[in-house]
C-alpha positions in Angstrom: 38.2 -100.0 65.5 39.2 -102.9 67.5 40.6 -100.5 70.0 37.1 -98.7 70.8 35.1 -102.5 70.7 38.2 -103.2 73.9 37.7 -99.8 75.6 33.6 -100.0 75.2 34.0 -103.7 76.4 35.9 -102.7 79.5 33.6 -99.4 80.2 30.6 -102.0 80.3 32.5 -104.2 82.0 33.8 -101.9 84.9 30.1 -100.2 85.2 28.2 -103.9 85.8 31.0 -104.5 87.9 33.4 -106.7 86.1 36.6 -107.7 86.6 39.0 -105.7 87.3 40.6 -104.1 83.7 43.3 -102.1 83.9 44.8 -100.7 80.1 48.7 -101.0 80.6 51.6 -98.6 80.1 52.3 -100.5 76.8 48.4 -101.4 75.8 47.8 -104.6 77.0 44.9 -105.7 78.6 45.2 -107.1 81.9 42.8 -108.3 84.7 44.6 -109.9 86.8 45.3 -107.5 89.7 48.4 -108.0 90.8 49.3 -106.5 87.5 47.2 -103.6 88.5 49.1 -102.9 91.6 52.2 -102.9 89.7 51.3 -100.5 87.4 49.3 -98.4 89.5 45.3 -97.5 89.9 43.0 -97.7 87.2 41.7 -94.6 85.4 38.4 -95.6 87.2 40.6 -95.6 90.7 42.5 -92.3 89.3 38.9 -90.5 88.8 37.6 -91.9 91.5 40.6 -90.7 93.9 40.8 -87.3 92.4 37.3 -86.8 92.9 37.0 -87.1 96.8 40.0 -85.2 96.7 38.1 -82.3 95.0 35.2 -83.3 97.5 37.5 -82.6 100.6 39.0 -80.0 99.6 35.5 -78.1 99.0 34.3 -79.1 102.1 37.5 -77.9 104.0 37.7 -74.5 102.0 33.5 -73.7 102.4 31.9 -70.9 104.2 32.5 -71.7 108.1 30.4 -69.3 109.8 31.1 -67.6 113.2 33.6 -65.2 110.9 35.7 -62.5 113.4 37.8 -60.1 111.2 39.3 -58.5 114.6 40.9 -60.2 117.1 38.7 -58.1 119.9 41.2 -59.1 122.4 42.8 -55.9 124.6 45.8 -55.7 127.1 43.3 -57.8 129.6 42.0 -60.7 127.8 42.0 -63.7 129.3 44.5 -66.8 128.5 41.0 -68.5 127.2 40.5 -65.7 125.5 43.8 -65.6 123.4 43.5 -69.5 122.9 39.9 -69.0 121.2 41.4 -66.4 119.1 44.6 -68.3 118.1 41.9 -71.5 117.5 40.3 -69.9 115.1 43.1 -68.4 113.3 44.1 -71.9 112.3 41.3 -72.9 110.5 42.5 -71.1 107.8 45.6 -73.6 107.5 44.0 -76.4 108.9 42.0 -79.5 107.3 39.4 -80.7 110.0 36.6 -82.6 110.5 34.2 -80.0 111.6 35.8 -76.5 112.5 33.7 -73.5 113.5 34.8 -69.9 113.7 37.6 -68.0 111.7 39.9 -65.2 112.6 42.1 -64.4 109.5 46.1 -64.7 110.0 47.4 -62.2 109.0 50.8 -60.5 110.0 48.1 -58.5 111.7 46.4 -60.3 113.9 49.3 -62.4 114.5 50.9 -59.5 115.9 48.2 -58.3 118.1 48.0 -61.4 119.9 51.6 -61.7 119.9 51.6 -58.0 121.9 49.0 -59.0 124.5 50.9 -62.7 125.1 54.3 -61.4 125.4 53.0 -58.7 127.9 50.9 -61.4 129.9 51.5 -63.5 133.0 49.3 -66.8 131.6 50.3 -70.4 132.3 51.1 -70.9 128.9 53.0 -68.5 127.9 55.5 -70.0 126.6 53.9 -72.7 124.2 52.0 -70.1 123.1 55.1 -67.1 122.3 56.4 -70.9 120.8 53.9 -70.4 118.0 53.6 -66.8 117.7 57.2 -67.0 116.9 56.8 -69.8 114.0 53.7 -67.7 112.5 55.7 -64.6 112.6 58.5 -65.7 110.9 55.4 -67.5 108.3 56.2 -70.9 109.3 53.1 -72.3 109.6 53.7 -76.1 108.5 52.9 -77.0 112.3 49.5 -75.1 112.2 47.7 -79.0 112.3 49.5 -79.4 115.4 48.5 -75.7 116.8 45.2 -76.1 116.3 45.5 -79.5 117.9 47.1 -77.9 121.0 44.0 -75.0 121.1 41.4 -77.7 120.2 42.6 -80.3 123.1 42.8 -76.9 125.7 39.3 -76.5 124.0 38.3 -79.9 125.4 37.7 -80.5 121.4 35.7 -83.6 121.0 35.2 -83.5 117.1 37.6 -81.4 115.1 40.5 -82.5 115.1 43.2 -81.3 112.5 44.7 -83.9 110.6 46.7 -81.8 107.8 47.3 -78.1 106.5 45.3 -76.9 103.6 47.5 -76.3 100.4 47.6 -72.8 99.0 44.9 -73.1 96.5 42.8 -74.4 99.2 43.6 -71.4 101.7 43.5 -69.1 98.9 39.6 -70.7 98.4 39.2 -71.0 102.4 40.0 -67.0 102.6 37.5 -66.3 99.6 34.5 -68.0 100.9 35.1 -67.0 104.0 37.2 -63.5 104.1 36.2 -61.9 101.0 
């Protein structure tokens, strides 16, 4: 009963804006903020962080519009057209404050783009082939850097990538945008 009263009191104190009460691992109550820092975030802080992460994940994996299932590229496509497609391909892999348009990042689309770039005389051929070689080998660890390369080339001001989606987030993005 005493523990229940302590928990109720703590919840009320938190809701009313009371002190930072944290239940420590050994079961003591403490209002000392330094103790909270030693023992990690409070339950309320942890729940808030989880809710923020869930909200961000939903934002990053939602339907974004401008979906192209096919690259639309040909042997005569310009460097700008290829970069636009590659930029849209990265949207499946990255976190960014805003994304518009997506093309599936699949072995088929990667191969299509690789074939066009490898036979081109593009000014940025070397950079594009370096990126495409990584992608062909399943290495997307620099997808956010790749995105920002294309984004910067295209004069981007909104939507710079700041990380990559985890596998669950990417699967959700695919489900929401390509299925």
